[in-house]
C-alpha positions, 0 to 999 in steps of 0.5 A: 792798640788793636792787639791783632796778634793777641786776637789771632792767638786767642782764636787759634787756641780756643779753636784747637782746644774746645774741650778745655777751659781757655781763659783769655784776657780782653786783648785775646778775646776774653772778658776779664784779667787773668791774674796770677798770685803768689798765694791763695789770698787775692790782694794787691800785695799778692798779685804778681802778674796779669798774663794773656791766657791760661789753659786749665786742665783737671782744675789746675793751670797747665799752660800760661801764655804771654804775647808781646806785640811791641816790647820784645827786649830780653828784660821784658821777656825774662820779667814776664817769665819770672813773675809767672814762675814765682806765682802759685795761683790764678784767682778770679771770682768766676773760677775761684782759686786755681793752683798751678799743676805740678807741670806747667808750660810757659809760652811766649809769643813774640811779634816779629812783624816790625823786624827787618828779618834780613838785618836783625839779630833779634831772631837769634836773640830769641833763640838764645833767650829760649835756650838760656831760660830752658837751661835754668828751669825748673826754678826752685818752688816753681811749677813751670818746667817747660818753656818755649818762645814762638815768633812771627807775624799775624799771618804766620800764626794764622796760616803757617807752620808756626801755628801748627808748631804752637798747637803741637807744643801745647798738645804735648804739654797737656798729655 
């Protein structure tokens, strides 16, 4: 898989926030996995997720991003959110043990390029999922207190209004 949307989003975020540490997995243009853990011990037993990208600010995880290019079913979307919400740390040899900030934004980027926009109910489903997840956060003992879904194809993110909305959403969370 070529991961065109992953690469596009990785470039957009790195370009928009050069002053911050943007940690990306290989699909997004990075060079290692971005693993989240339930505690400070790095092990298979405590690893909950490999996410696509995080943004660090003041030595803490401030933004978590997941990009879905193929599996955009509600169970996949909710599962990625929940394992991230249950995680407490990003751990990597290069960075050490990095805890979640008190306030974390979780973003899900969904590829809608394969949808037939005139005949699909998926776009409304995405809006309903976003509304439902936002209504239950923050979850008990989770730092994720803000959640957004963005969808589109590579060109809509590369050149369109969706790109600006995404960047503005992140800027707001970083204040």
